[in-house]
Steps between C-alpha positions, in 0.01 A plus 500: 500500500256355244238233561715247314800576725293449815376162368858393426608602850203310646601185312857523622382502860330161469687277745714224352312254720190579297687458170660162582189282438444670164865461401500132601178439306643667190821296521296178539287600201817565298636156589170334406495683167852378419433154643829481686649567838861597439713773655483696173119474485471611862742790446324621185166459678618725783625759249173494304295518821696802620471673162125433488434623853719809460395615152133404473237651723350230715251599767621399844345183635431532868598180676360409837843398624350167602561165334391175659670202331257243641192680371674567167551125463135441590402755231718326239377151596136606478573675170648174365192307613274761338696465174453123492132504597415781256693328219293185550178706506589686180594171332162362606326806354688445173409133466151474644226477239312819587813718547485819706154649499542804725779724615503804723684822562513544875583814695721426801560778754837438664591639840863578424625840391848366424594504132724198557227285656243618246733407213598171660137403549412595142795299365423195711135503391588552133761224494246241613328349192134592462525848648654825386500851641344725238537830679658641813351805667811596694367800697210292635686164520247322279569209265266401219551126446374294207432141605404193295209276585323737736136407465347591835509761774671246721787463248532880479537520878742205501718672239491828694594315820786327318647836390462642852667188646789552260532861618482386864780244452717760327435752778599237754831453316598859407232740621525748782373405845213749466383350169524148636290595801240657268441173310541254782 
């Protein structure tokens, strides 16, 4: 048996329970791309999701098996608040007479080793106006975040704390019990 054959066999042994969240996400993405929720869109989304997951190599995403709806809603509510507050701040930077004088690239060492939580944290930080993740050091769980209007050491630490709080809220919602205990 070749190395390729063993990888194919490994992929086939991934439990369906682990594939369901990915399949659902791909079907939702398909429906958003088409802008409709019809039986035909859902059916074609399922077909495309199955074709994508069966023909393209996707590394397995290890899920913790834990999802807490209450904490997920807290994460989403805080994310919405962050979006509004950051949008106002960026608008202020755009219209104030002196503009943005200083920015910073900040290294943030995360505690998680989960690819899902690392990616979720990076996406949540990047989607908030005024900050963007420039680089992800996956093996070491490090994010390099560019932030607008960072003109003091205090603002650097506040930005770092904000990213770590985002990770903490995400761990509370979908992280393993061990990871949650580590950041508590």
